[in-house]
C-alpha positions as CSV (number, residue, x, y, z in Angstrom):
1,L,-110.5,32.9,182.7
2,N,-108.0,30.2,182.8
3,D,-108.1,26.5,183.7
4,S,-107.0,27.2,187.3
5,L,-110.5,28.4,188.2
6,R,-112.7,25.4,189.0
7,I,-116.1,27.2,188.8
8,S,-117.6,29.6,186.3
9,A,-119.4,32.8,187.1
10,I,-122.7,31.2,186.1
11,E,-122.0,28.2,188.4
12,Q,-121.1,30.6,191.2
13,V,-124.5,32.4,190.8
14,E,-126.4,29.1,190.7
15,F,-124.6,28.1,193.9
16,L,-125.5,31.4,195.5
17,R,-129.2,31.0,194.5
18,R,-129.3,27.5,196.1
19,L,-127.6,29.0,199.2
20,A,-130.1,31.9,199.4
21,D,-133.0,29.4,199.0
22,G,-131.6,26.9,201.6
23,K,-131.3,24.2,198.9
24,L,-127.7,23.2,199.4
25,P,-126.9,19.7,200.8
26,F,-125.9,21.1,204.2
27,S,-128.0,21.7,207.3
28,E,-130.3,24.7,207.3
29,G,-128.3,26.0,210.3
30,A,-125.0,25.9,208.4
31,Q,-126.6,27.6,205.4
32,E,-128.1,30.3,207.7
33,T,-124.7,30.9,209.2
34,V,-123.2,31.5,205.8
35,R,-126.0,33.8,204.7
36,R,-125.5,35.8,207.9
37,I,-121.7,36.1,207.6
38,T,-121.9,37.1,204.0
39,I,-123.8,40.3,204.8
40,V,-121.5,43.2,204.1
41,E,-123.9,46.0,204.2
42,A,-127.5,46.6,205.2
43,A,-129.9,49.5,205.3
44,P,-133.7,49.8,205.7
45,G,-135.2,47.8,202.9
46,W,-132.1,46.0,201.5
47,I,-129.3,43.6,202.4
48,L,-126.1,43.1,200.4
49,H,-124.3,39.8,200.6
50,A,-120.7,39.4,199.2
51,K,-117.7,37.1,199.3
52,T,-114.4,38.2,197.7
53,G,-111.5,36.1,196.3
54,W,-108.1,36.6,194.8
55,A,-105.9,34.4,192.6
56,T,-102.3,35.3,192.2
57,H,-100.4,34.3,189.1
58,G,-96.9,35.4,190.3
59,A,-94.8,38.2,188.8
60,A,-92.8,35.8,186.7
61,D,-95.6,35.0,184.2
62,G,-96.5,38.6,183.6
63,K,-100.2,38.1,184.1
64,A,-102.3,40.3,186.4
65,D,-103.8,38.7,189.5
66,L,-107.5,37.9,189.2
67,G,-109.9,39.2,191.8
68,W,-113.6,38.5,192.2
69,V,-116.6,39.2,194.2
70,V,-119.8,37.2,194.3
71,G,-123.0,37.7,196.2
72,W,-126.6,38.9,196.0
73,L,-128.7,41.9,197.0
74,E,-132.1,41.4,198.7
75,R,-134.7,44.1,198.4
76,D,-138.5,44.0,198.7
77,G,-138.7,40.3,198.4
78,R,-136.5,40.2,195.2
79,R,-132.9,39.1,194.8
80,W,-130.2,40.1,192.4
81,F,-127.3,37.7,192.1
82,Y,-123.9,38.6,190.8
83,A,-120.4,37.3,190.0
84,L,-117.8,39.8,189.0
85,N,-114.2,39.0,188.0
86,I,-111.5,41.7,187.5
87,D,-107.9,41.8,186.5
88,M,-105.8,43.2,189.3
89,P,-102.4,44.3,188.0
90,D,-101.9,46.2,191.3
91,P,-102.7,44.8,194.8
92,A,-104.5,48.1,195.5
93,D,-107.1,47.0,192.9
94,A,-108.5,44.5,195.4
95,A,-110.3,47.4,197.1
96,K,-112.2,48.1,193.8
97,R,-114.1,44.8,193.7
98,L,-117.0,45.4,196.1
99,P,-117.6,49.1,195.1
100,L,-117.6,48.1,191.5
101,A,-120.2,45.4,192.1
102,R,-122.3,47.8,194.2
103,R,-122.2,50.4,191.5
104,L,-123.3,47.9,188.8
105,L,-126.2,46.8,191.0
106,A,-127.2,50.4,191.5
107,D,-126.9,51.1,187.7
108,I,-129.5,48.3,187.0
109,G,-131.8,49.7,189.7
110,A,-131.4,46.8,192.2
111,F,-131.2,49.2,195.1
112,G,-134.3,51.1,194.0
113,Q,-133.4,54.7,194.5
114,R,-129.7,55.3,194.7
115,P,-128.5,54.5,198.2
């Protein structure tokens, strides 16, 4: 990562933990609203939260754009937090962020049985 990013993946996960626990310095109502609008998928027994981002470098410098997805999965009273960064040499790569995070969560058993 380069200096243009102001928060590390570890700091993102810590922020999400505090959000999920309602421990941020904002009203509980505001935090609940954010928790609700970050739900991207839900099924019986689990809820997946996510927020994506994209940083462009511009074609002149020859660097790929940087994409990320951060969030957490809730299942059976447990939470799995994640922060994933990917190089995106093609704008179509943006669509890969959430499926990749979802697959990684499934690979570590966070969904229980494969959804």
